[in-house]
C-alpha positions in Angstrom: -0.3 -0.1 0.0 1.5 3.4 -1.2 0.2 7.0 -0.5 1.1 9.6 -3.5 2.3 12.4 -1.3 2.8 15.9 -2.4 5.5 17.7 0.0 4.8 21.1 -1.6 1.0 20.9 -0.4 1.3 18.7 2.1 -1.7 16.4 0.7 -1.9 13.0 -1.0 -3.5 11.9 -4.0 -7.0 10.9 -3.5 -10.0 9.5 -5.6 -12.9 11.7 -5.6 -15.5 9.4 -5.0 -17.6 8.7 -1.9 -19.3 5.4 -3.8 -18.3 2.5 -6.4 -15.2 3.5 -8.6 -16.6 4.0 -12.1 -14.2 4.2 -15.3 -13.4 7.5 -15.3 -13.4 8.6 -11.7 -11.9 11.8 -11.2 -8.9 12.4 -8.4 -7.2 15.0 -6.4 -5.2 16.3 -3.9 -7.2 16.1 -0.2 -5.3 16.0 3.5 -4.6 12.9 4.8 -7.4 11.3 6.2 -6.6 8.3 8.4 -9.9 6.6 8.8 -8.6 2.9 8.2 -12.4 2.1 6.4 -11.5 4.6 4.2 -9.1 3.3 0.8 -9.3 5.8 -2.0 -6.2 7.4 -0.9 -4.4 3.7 -1.1 -2.7 3.0 -3.7 -0.9 -0.3 -5.3 1.9 0.3 -7.3 2.1 -2.7 -10.4 5.1 -3.1 -12.6 3.7 -3.1 -15.9 6.2 -5.5 -18.8 7.7 -2.2 -20.1 9.1 -1.6 -16.8 7.1 1.4 -15.9 5.1 1.7 -12.7 1.2 1.8 -12.9 -0.7 2.9 -9.8 -4.1 1.0 -9.0 -6.5 1.8 -6.2 -6.3 -0.3 -3.0 -8.1 -3.3 -3.8 -9.1 -2.8 -7.3 -7.1 -4.3 -10.3 -9.2 -2.8 -12.9 -8.7 0.8 -12.6 -5.3 2.7 -13.1 -4.0 6.3 -12.3 -4.3 8.0 -15.7 -2.4 11.2 -16.5 -4.1 11.8 -19.5 -0.8 13.0 -22.2 -2.9 12.5 -25.4 -6.2 15.2 -26.4 -8.1 16.3 -25.0 -7.1 17.0 -22.2 -8.3 15.9 -19.0 -8.3 15.9 -15.0 -6.3 13.1 -13.9 -8.6 10.1 -13.2 -8.9 6.6 -12.8 -9.4 4.6 -15.8 -9.2 1.0 -17.1 -6.7 0.1 -20.1 -10.0 -1.1 -22.1 -10.8 2.5 -22.7 -8.9 2.6 -25.8 -5.8 4.6 -24.4 -2.2 4.1 -24.3 -0.5 2.0 -21.3 2.1 5.0 -22.0 -0.4 7.7 -19.8 -1.1 5.1 -17.4 2.3 4.1 -16.9 4.6 6.0 -14.4 8.0 6.4 -13.5 9.7 7.7 -10.6 13.2 9.8 -10.1 14.7 10.4 -7.0 14.8 14.0 -5.7 17.9 15.2 -3.0 
C-alpha cells in the first residue's frame, strides 16, 4: 500500500468518490484522511511489462491512475486499460529527488 504524497501541499492523491469506482473517476489532492475504512487515498503499485509503474486504487485491479497525456486533455482520473487509451499515459516512472 502506497500514498502518493505531495510535499509542496502536504496532501495525498485521493480518488474523488464516495461510492463505487467507475471508469473514469477523477482524482485530486486532499489532506491525509486516516480512517482505516477509507481506501481511496491508498494505491498499489504494479510493474508493467515495459518496466513502468502503474498505480491502482487499493483493492482494485481493474482501474489505473491515468495522467491523460493525449488530447483532449482531461483531469487525472482512474480508468481501465480497455478505454482505448495507451498504456504510456497510465505508466509512471519515479525519479529520486534529493
